DRENGU-987820 format. One line per 10 residues: their letters; for each residue x negated, y, z of N, C-alpha, C, O. Coordinates in steps of 0.2 Angstrom, whole numbers. Atoms other than C-alpha are relative to their C-alpha. Example, Ala and Ser with C-alpha at 12.3 -4.5 7.8 and 13.67 -1.06 7.14 Angstrom:
BEGIN
AS) -4,-6,0,-62,-22,39,-4,6,0,-9,5,3 ~ 4,-6,-1,-68,-5,36,4,5,3,1,11,4 $
END
This chain:
BEGIN
MAVADILLSP) -4,-2,-6,-727,1,296,-5,1,5,-10,-2,5 ~ 4,-1,-6,-735,7,312,4,-1,6,9,3,8 ~ -3,2,-7,-729,-1,329,0,6,4,5,7,8 ~ 1,-7,-6,-736,16,338,5,4,-2,6,9,2 ~ -6,-5,1,-721,26,329,7,-3,4,12,0,4 ~ -6,3,-4,-709,15,339,-1,3,8,-6,2,12 ~ -1,-4,-7,-704,26,355,2,-4,4,7,-8,3 ~ -2,3,-6,-703,18,371,0,4,6,-5,2,10 ~ 1,-5,-5,-701,32,384,5,2,3,11,2,0 ~ -5,-4,-2,-691,41,396,-1,8,-2,-6,10,-4 $
ATVWYAPVGE) 1,-7,2,-688,60,394,1,3,6,5,1,10 ~ -1,-5,-5,-690,74,406,4,6,-2,4,7,-8 ~ -5,-6,3,-677,89,405,-3,7,4,-4,8,10 ~ 2,-6,-1,-683,106,405,5,5,-1,10,3,-4 ~ -4,-5,1,-673,123,406,-2,5,1,-6,6,6 ~ 3,-7,0,-676,140,404,5,6,-3,10,4,-5 ~ -5,-5,3,-668,158,400,0,-1,-9,-5,-4,-12 ~ -1,0,7,-662,159,381,-7,5,-2,-8,10,1 ~ 6,-3,4,-678,164,369,-6,-2,3,-10,-1,0 ~ 7,3,-1,-692,156,380,-2,-4,-6,1,-8,-9 $
AAPADTIGSG) 3,4,5,-704,150,369,-2,-6,2,-2,-8,8 ~ 1,7,0,-707,133,365,-8,-2,4,-13,1,2 ~ 7,1,-4,-723,125,377,-4,-1,-7,-2,-4,-12 ~ 5,0,5,-739,127,366,-1,-8,-2,0,-13,2 ~ 0,7,3,-743,111,355,-7,-3,4,-8,-9,3 ~ 7,2,-3,-760,110,366,3,-2,7,-1,-6,10 ~ -3,3,-6,-749,107,381,1,-8,0,6,-10,-3 ~ -1,6,1,-752,89,384,7,-4,3,11,0,6 ~ -5,4,-3,-739,75,389,0,0,7,-5,-1,10 ~ -1,-1,-6,-733,77,406,-2,6,4,-2,6,10 $
EDWGGDWADL) 3,-5,-3,-740,93,409,5,5,1,9,6,-3 ~ -4,-6,-1,-732,109,416,1,3,-6,-4,5,-10 ~ 0,-5,7,-724,119,401,-3,7,0,-6,9,-5 ~ 1,-6,0,-727,135,408,6,5,-1,11,3,-1 ~ -5,-5,1,-718,151,406,5,0,5,4,-1,11 ~ -5,0,-5,-701,152,413,4,-8,0,10,-8,3 ~ -2,5,1,-698,133,409,0,-4,8,-6,-5,11 ~ 0,3,-6,-692,123,425,3,-8,-1,8,-9,-5 ~ -2,7,2,-691,104,426,5,-1,5,5,1,11 ~ -6,2,-5,-675,96,433,-2,-6,4,3,-8,7 $
GYTLAPLTIS) 1,6,-5,-683,82,441,2,-9,-4,3,-10,-10 ~ -3,7,3,-679,64,439,7,-1,-4,11,3,-3 ~ -6,0,2,-665,57,429,2,-9,1,-2,-13,0 ~ -2,8,-1,-654,40,432,3,-3,-7,5,-9,-6 ~ -3,2,6,-648,38,415,-4,2,-7,-7,7,-7 ~ 4,-1,5,-657,38,397,4,8,-2,9,10,0 ~ -3,-7,3,-655,56,388,3,-3,-7,0,-7,-11 ~ -3,2,7,-644,53,373,2,8,-3,3,13,1 ~ -1,-5,4,-642,66,359,5,-2,-6,4,-7,-9 ~ -6,2,5,-626,65,348,2,6,-3,3,11,-1 $
YEHEVAEVLV) -1,-5,6,-624,75,332,6,-4,-4,7,-9,-6 ~ -5,2,5,-608,75,322,2,6,-5,1,12,-4 ~ -2,-6,4,-601,85,308,6,-1,-4,7,-7,-5 ~ -5,1,4,-586,88,298,-1,3,-6,-5,8,-7 ~ 1,-1,6,-586,88,279,7,2,-3,12,-1,-1 ~ -5,-2,4,-573,97,267,-1,-3,-7,-7,-4,-9 ~ 1,4,6,-570,88,251,5,3,-5,11,5,-3 ~ -4,-2,6,-564,93,234,2,-5,-3,-3,-9,-4 ~ -2,6,3,-554,80,225,4,3,-6,9,6,-5 ~ -3,-3,6,-549,84,207,5,-5,-2,4,-11,0 $
EQLTAPVKRK) -5,5,3,-533,75,199,-3,-5,-4,0,-10,-4 ~ 2,5,5,-543,66,186,-5,-5,2,-7,-9,-2 ~ 4,5,-2,-554,57,197,2,-3,6,6,0,9 ~ -2,2,-6,-554,46,213,-4,1,5,-3,1,11 ~ 6,-1,-6,-569,51,222,-1,8,0,0,11,-5 ~ 2,-7,0,-573,68,228,-6,2,-5,-11,-1,-6 ~ 5,-2,5,-583,79,216,-5,5,3,-9,8,0 ~ 5,-5,-3,-591,91,229,3,-1,9,8,-3,11 ~ 0,0,-6,-593,91,248,-4,6,3,-8,9,1 ~ 4,-6,-4,-598,105,261,2,-2,7,7,-4,8 $
KTNETLTIET) -2,-1,-7,-600,104,279,2,5,3,-1,11,3 ~ -4,-5,-4,-588,113,289,-2,3,7,-3,9,8 ~ 1,1,-8,-592,110,307,-5,-5,2,-6,-10,-1 ~ 4,4,-2,-606,103,317,-1,1,8,-1,6,10 ~ 1,-1,-7,-608,98,335,-5,-5,3,-6,-11,1 ~ 5,4,-3,-623,93,345,2,1,8,3,6,11 ~ 0,1,-8,-622,86,363,-6,-4,2,-8,-8,-2 ~ 5,4,-2,-635,80,374,3,-1,7,7,3,10 ~ -3,2,-7,-631,70,391,-6,-5,3,-10,-8,0 ~ 3,5,-4,-641,62,405,3,1,6,8,5,8 $
TLAEFTGTNL) -4,-1,-8,-638,61,424,-5,2,5,-9,-2,6 ~ 7,-2,-4,-650,70,435,1,-4,6,6,-6,9 ~ 1,4,-8,-656,61,451,-1,3,6,-1,1,11 ~ 2,-4,-7,-660,75,462,6,4,1,9,7,-3 ~ -7,-5,-2,-646,83,472,-3,6,3,-5,5,8 ~ 4,-6,-3,-654,100,474,6,5,-3,10,4,-7 ~ -2,-7,1,-646,118,473,1,1,-7,7,0,-10 ~ 1,-1,8,-652,121,455,4,-4,-3,9,-2,-6 ~ -4,6,4,-645,104,448,8,2,1,11,3,-4 ~ -7,0,-1,-628,107,457,4,7,-4,9,8,-7 $
ELVFNGTATD) -4,-7,4,-627,126,449,0,-2,-7,5,1,-9 ~ 1,3,7,-631,118,432,6,-4,-1,10,-1,-5 ~ -4,3,2,-619,106,431,9,2,2,14,1,-2 ~ -6,-2,-2,-604,115,442,1,8,-2,6,11,0 ~ 0,-7,3,-607,133,434,2,4,7,7,8,7 ~ -1,-2,-7,-608,138,453,-7,5,1,-11,7,-3 ~ 6,-4,-4,-620,149,465,-2,-4,5,2,-5,10 ~ 3,3,-5,-631,138,476,-5,5,4,-9,9,2 ~ 4,-5,-5,-638,147,492,-4,-5,5,-1,-9,7 ~ 5,4,-5,-652,140,502,1,5,7,1,11,7 $
TPAAAGQPAK) 0,-3,-6,-651,144,521,-6,-2,3,-6,-8,3 ~ 4,2,-4,-666,143,531,1,-3,8,6,0,11 ~ -2,2,-8,-666,134,549,-1,7,4,-5,11,2 ~ 1,-5,-4,-665,147,562,4,-2,7,7,-8,8 ~ -3,2,-6,-659,147,581,6,0,-2,10,5,-5 ~ -8,2,1,-643,138,581,2,-1,-7,8,-2,-8 ~ -1,2,7,-644,136,562,-3,-5,-3,-9,-4,-3 ~ 3,5,4,-647,121,553,-3,2,-8,1,6,-11 ~ 1,-2,7,-656,122,536,5,-3,-4,8,-8,-2 ~ -4,3,3,-644,120,523,1,3,-8,-1,9,-9 $
TELVMGGDTA) -2,-3,6,-639,122,504,7,0,-1,11,-4,0 ~ -8,0,1,-621,128,499,1,3,-6,-1,9,-8 ~ -2,-2,7,-613,129,482,7,2,0,11,0,4 ~ -7,1,0,-598,137,479,1,1,-8,-4,1,-12 ~ -2,1,6,-589,137,463,7,1,-2,11,-2,2 ~ -7,0,2,-572,141,453,1,6,-1,-1,11,2 ~ -3,-8,1,-563,155,445,-5,4,-4,-3,10,-6 ~ 4,-4,4,-578,162,435,2,-1,-7,2,-7,-9 ~ -1,2,8,-574,163,416,-6,-1,-5,-7,-5,-10 ~ 7,1,4,-592,166,410,-4,-7,1,-4,-10,6 $
LPVYAWGFEG) 3,7,0,-602,150,405,-7,2,-2,-8,5,-7 ~ 7,-1,1,-620,151,407,-3,-3,-6,-1,-8,-9 ~ 3,4,6,-632,148,392,-7,0,1,-10,5,4 ~ 7,0,-2,-649,143,393,-3,-5,-6,0,-8,-10 ~ 4,2,5,-664,137,382,-1,-8,3,0,-9,9 ~ 1,7,-4,-667,117,385,-6,-4,-4,-7,-4,-10 ~ 5,2,4,-682,107,381,2,-8,5,5,-9,10 ~ -1,8,-1,-684,86,382,-7,-3,-2,-9,-1,-7 ~ 7,3,2,-701,77,382,1,-7,1,4,-9,6 ~ 2,7,-1,-705,59,380,-7,0,-2,-10,5,-2 $
TYEDAAGVAF) 6,1,1,-721,52,376,-1,-6,-6,2,-11,-7 ~ 2,4,5,-729,45,360,-7,-2,1,-11,1,3 ~ 7,4,-1,-744,33,361,-2,-1,-9,2,-3,-13 ~ 2,2,6,-755,32,345,-3,-8,0,-3,-11,5 ~ 3,7,1,-763,15,339,-5,0,5,-6,-6,6 ~ 6,0,-7,-778,19,353,2,1,6,-1,2,11 ~ -2,0,-7,-766,21,366,-1,6,3,0,7,9 ~ 0,-7,-3,-768,40,368,6,3,-1,9,2,-6 ~ -6,-2,-2,-754,48,375,2,7,-3,-3,12,-2 ~ -1,-7,3,-745,64,365,7,0,3,10,-5,4 $
PVRVIVYRGR) -6,-2,-1,-729,73,369,5,0,-6,3,1,-12 ~ -5,0,4,-713,71,359,6,5,3,9,3,8 ~ -5,-5,-2,-702,87,361,6,1,-3,6,2,-9 ~ -7,-3,2,-684,92,359,1,7,2,2,8,8 ~ -1,-6,-3,-682,110,360,8,3,-3,9,2,-9 ~ -6,-2,1,-663,117,360,-1,7,2,-3,9,7 ~ 2,-7,-1,-663,136,358,7,3,5,6,7,9 ~ -6,-1,-4,-644,138,366,4,-6,2,5,-10,-3 ~ -6,6,-3,-633,125,377,2,1,5,-1,3,9 ~ -5,-2,-7,-620,127,390,0,-7,4,1,-13,1 $
PILGGELQFA) 0,5,-5,-622,115,404,6,-2,3,10,3,5 ~ -6,2,-5,-607,106,412,0,-7,3,-4,-11,1 ~ -1,6,-4,-602,92,423,2,-5,-6,7,-4,-9 ~ -1,6,5,-603,76,410,4,-6,2,4,-11,-2 ~ -2,5,-2,-594,66,420,4,0,8,5,5,11 ~ -2,0,-8,-587,61,439,-5,0,5,-10,-4,5 ~ 6,1,-5,-598,65,454,3,-6,5,9,-6,7 ~ -2,5,-4,-598,49,463,-5,-2,6,-11,-1,5 ~ 3,3,-8,-603,43,482,1,-6,0,7,-7,1 ~ 0,7,-2,-606,25,483,-6,-3,5,-11,0,7 $
KAEPTGLPLR) 5,1,-6,-614,15,496,-7,-5,-4,-12,-6,-1 ~ 4,5,3,-624,4,483,-4,4,-5,-9,2,-7 ~ 3,-3,6,-628,17,469,-3,7,3,-2,8,9 ~ 1,-7,-2,-636,35,470,4,3,-2,8,2,-7 ~ -5,-6,2,-627,50,468,-3,4,-5,-9,7,-3 ~ 3,-2,4,-631,56,452,5,6,-3,11,5,-1 ~ -3,-5,3,-626,73,443,0,0,-8,-4,2,-12 ~ -1,1,7,-619,69,426,-1,7,-4,3,12,-3 ~ 2,-6,4,-627,83,413,3,-1,-7,1,-6,-10 ~ 0,1,7,-619,86,397,-1,7,-1,0,12,3 $
IEVEADTTQP) 1,-7,3,-625,101,386,2,-1,-7,1,-5,-11 ~ -3,-2,7,-615,108,372,-4,6,-3,-4,12,-1 ~ 4,-5,4,-626,116,359,3,5,-3,7,3,-7 ~ -2,-6,4,-623,132,352,-4,3,-5,-10,3,-3 ~ 4,-2,4,-630,139,336,-4,7,3,-1,11,6 ~ 3,-5,1,-644,151,337,-1,5,-5,-5,3,-9 ~ -1,-4,6,-641,164,324,-6,4,-1,-6,8,-6 ~ 5,-3,2,-658,172,326,-4,-6,-5,-10,-4,-7 ~ 3,6,3,-664,155,317,2,1,-6,8,3,-7 ~ -2,2,6,-664,152,299,6,-5,-1,8,-9,4 $
AGEQLMKIIK) -5,5,-1,-649,142,293,-4,-7,-2,-8,-7,-7 ~ 4,6,1,-654,124,293,-4,-1,6,-8,-6,6 ~ 5,2,-6,-663,127,310,3,2,6,0,3,11 ~ -3,-3,-6,-651,134,322,3,-3,5,6,0,9 ~ -1,3,-5,-648,120,334,-6,-3,4,-5,-4,10 ~ 6,4,-4,-664,111,338,-6,-1,-4,-6,0,-10 ~ 6,1,4,-681,107,334,-4,-6,4,-6,-5,10 ~ 3,5,-3,-691,90,337,-7,1,-3,-8,2,-8 ~ 6,-1,2,-709,91,338,-4,-7,4,-3,-8,9 ~ 5,6,-2,-721,75,339,-8,0,-3,-10,-1,-8 $
ITGAAVSS) 7,0,0,-738,78,342,-5,-7,-2,-5,-12,2 ~ 2,5,2,-747,65,333,-10,-1,1,-13,-6,0 ~ 9,1,-2,-767,69,337,-2,5,3,1,10,2 ~ 4,-5,-2,-779,81,346,0,5,-5,0,5,-11 ~ 3,-5,5,-783,97,340,-8,-1,-1,-12,-4,3 ~ 8,1,1,-801,97,333,-4,7,1,-1,12,-1 ~ 4,-7,-2,-815,110,338,-2,2,-6,-4,-1,-11 ~ 1,-4,7,-819,123,325,-8,0,-1,-10,3,-6 $
END
């Protein structure tokens, strides 16, 4: 048993347009993913991934137990709370449009979000990164890549005198039918060692 395989790590949250390639395996833990991946900043809650599925069972009259089972439905959801109250984060959780107005004569700088009445649901690629440390204490990334997910407000927006105002983010994952069956929801990548020179 390897104690190094016990993960103790927060996760960073990234998003990109659907179809964006996963970061290269050579990108180290905590480094910028490049491409169109954008980091959504600090979080106030652990990242949780929930997977559920439903099963159809075949019961025959002669037996008390099912003789066959088949998965008929599966649901993958991811949740956390974004700590940074930014226009981008507001757009994502409220499915709205944020506009930044720079300061000008008689006009203070501001960010304004409008939302409501749009029936379209945006979809993005999502990535999450934690850190794995090998037995020597060398850090490597652990990444979760979600090909298609729709962001929504995952709880109540709360303003309080003794707690930070977080933006509860819930990502409802959809199948990426360009991937083969068995690979359509997500991919987990755990880098366990550095590349060797040829």
